[in-house]
C-alpha positions in Angstrom: 104.6 -110.8 212.3 105.9 -110.0 215.8 107.8 -113.3 215.8 109.6 -112.2 212.6 110.5 -108.9 214.1 111.7 -110.5 217.3 114.5 -112.1 215.2 115.6 -108.7 214.2 118.8 -107.7 216.2 117.1 -104.5 217.3 115.1 -106.6 219.8 118.1 -107.7 221.9 117.8 -104.8 224.4 114.2 -105.4 225.2 112.9 -107.6 228.0 111.0 -110.6 226.9 108.1 -110.1 229.3 107.2 -106.5 228.3 104.8 -106.9 225.4 103.6 -103.3 225.2 107.2 -102.1 224.7 107.7 -104.8 222.1 104.7 -103.6 220.1 106.0 -100.0 220.2 109.4 -101.1 219.0 107.8 -103.3 216.3 105.8 -100.4 215.0 108.9 -98.3 215.0 110.9 -100.9 213.1 108.1 -101.3 210.6 108.0 -97.5 210.1 111.7 -97.4 209.6 111.5 -100.2 207.0 108.7 -98.3 205.2 110.8 -95.1 205.1 113.7 -97.0 203.6 111.4 -98.5 200.9 109.8 -95.2 200.0 112.7 -93.7 198.0 112.9 -96.8 195.9 109.2 -96.5 195.1 109.5 -92.8 194.4 112.4 -93.1 191.9 110.3 -94.2 188.9 107.9 -91.3 189.6 110.8 -88.8 189.7 112.3 -90.3 186.5 109.0 -89.7 184.7 109.1 -86.0 185.5 111.1 -84.1 182.9 112.2 -80.5 183.3 111.6 -78.6 180.2 113.1 -75.1 179.7 111.1 -72.8 177.6 113.2 -70.1 176.0 111.7 -66.6 175.8 113.9 -65.7 172.9 115.0 -68.2 170.3 118.8 -68.7 169.8 118.7 -67.1 166.3 117.1 -64.0 167.8 119.7 -63.8 170.5 122.5 -63.9 167.9 120.8 -61.2 165.9 120.4 -59.0 169.0 124.1 -59.5 170.0 125.2 -58.6 166.5 123.1 -55.5 166.5 124.5 -54.5 169.9 128.0 -55.0 168.7 127.4 -52.9 165.6 125.8 -50.2 167.7 128.8 -50.2 170.1 131.2 -49.9 167.1 129.2 -46.9 165.7 129.1 -45.3 169.1 132.8 -45.8 169.6 133.6 -44.3 166.2 131.4 -41.2 166.9 133.0 -40.7 170.4 136.5 -41.4 169.1 136.4 -39.2 166.0 134.2 -36.4 167.3 135.0 -36.0 171.0 138.5 -37.5 171.5 139.7 -36.4 168.0 139.4 -33.0 166.5 136.4 -33.7 164.1 132.7 -33.3 164.3 130.8 -36.3 165.7 128.4 -36.4 162.7 131.3 -36.4 160.3 132.3 -39.9 161.6 129.4 -41.5 159.7 130.0 -39.8 156.4 131.4 -41.8 153.5 134.0 -39.1 152.6 135.5 -39.3 156.0 136.1 -43.0 155.7 137.5 -42.7 152.2 139.9 -40.1 153.5 140.9 -42.4 156.5 141.5 -45.4 154.2 143.6 -43.2 151.8 145.8 -42.2 154.8 146.1 -45.9 155.8 147.1 -47.0 152.3 149.6 -44.1 152.0 147.9 -42.3 149.0 147.8 -39.0 150.9 150.2 -37.5 153.3 
């Protein structure tokens, strides 16, 4: 095993008569080779792990919530616009007669 490692180019800088230093370098080279081989062995294990996202709210529930929020914002906007910015009462903005009157004005039936 040491003979195989002596053929490695990393051994060129070591004196041939120093066997203790050769053993240290041999163990370092072996550790380096093992480190290089570990990622290749770990890849199949990493591929087996699958990340699964669990949704707290299903997509259909999210869509319903967004639509309800949009409707609530529209109603709130109508109340603020008609009651506070305009000259009417805020509660009148939700009455059917008010909307009939507004639509008649838009269509030109009343002046």
